[in-house]
N, C-alpha and C positions, 0 to 999 in steps of 0.2 A: 115258357109255359109251364106253371103248377099246379095240380090236382090237388084240389082240398080234401078235408075229411067227409065233405058234402057233395063232393065229385064236381065243383064247379073249379070253372077255372080263372086265372088270373093271368088276364093278358100284358103282354111285353108294352103295352101302353100305361096299364096299373102299376106295371112294376117301375117304370119309370118315374111315375107320380109318388110313390111311394119313397124312392129315395129322393127326388127332389126333397118332399114333406121334411126324410130323414135328412138330409143337410141344411135345409131350413129353420129347423127345431136347434142343432150343433151352430149355428152361427147367432141364434138370436141367445144362446145360455152363452156364447163368448160375449156379446155384446153386455149382454148384464153385466156379469161377472168384470168387467171393464170397466162398465157405470160405475158399477158398485165402489173398485179399488178407487176410482178416479174420483169420486163425488166428497163433497163437503158436510154435505147434508147426512145427519145419522137416519132421517126417515127415509130419504130415497135411499143410501147403501138398504137399507130393509127392506126394502118394495123390490128393487135390482137382486139382491140376495135370492128372495122370495120367488119372485120369476125364473132367474135362473134353473132356481131348483124344479119350478116346475115343465119347466123345456126339457131340464135331462129326463125328468120324470116320462113325459112324452116320449122323448127317445127310448126309452127303457121298453114302456108299451107298445111304441112302433114295432121296434127289433120282436120283438116277444112273439107279437101277432106273424109276424112275417118269419120267423121260425116255425110257428105253428103250420101255416099254412104252408110252407114249403117242405115239410116233414123233417126238417134239421134239428137238429138234439147240439147242446148250448154246451 
């Protein structure tokens, strides 16, 4: 468990949930990239590329939040 700046505690279950969320975002980003590479439709390529960028941004936001909550520095 980690203490946050507001003295709230993140439980092991919550950390597990966040870890699963991070892994899911990573998988979705990879699948979007793979789909964009394999797609013959330019419109679909653009959409999948945009979605992969959103997933990577979500991963970054999640990682930053976890680092802040745990007091880690990068």
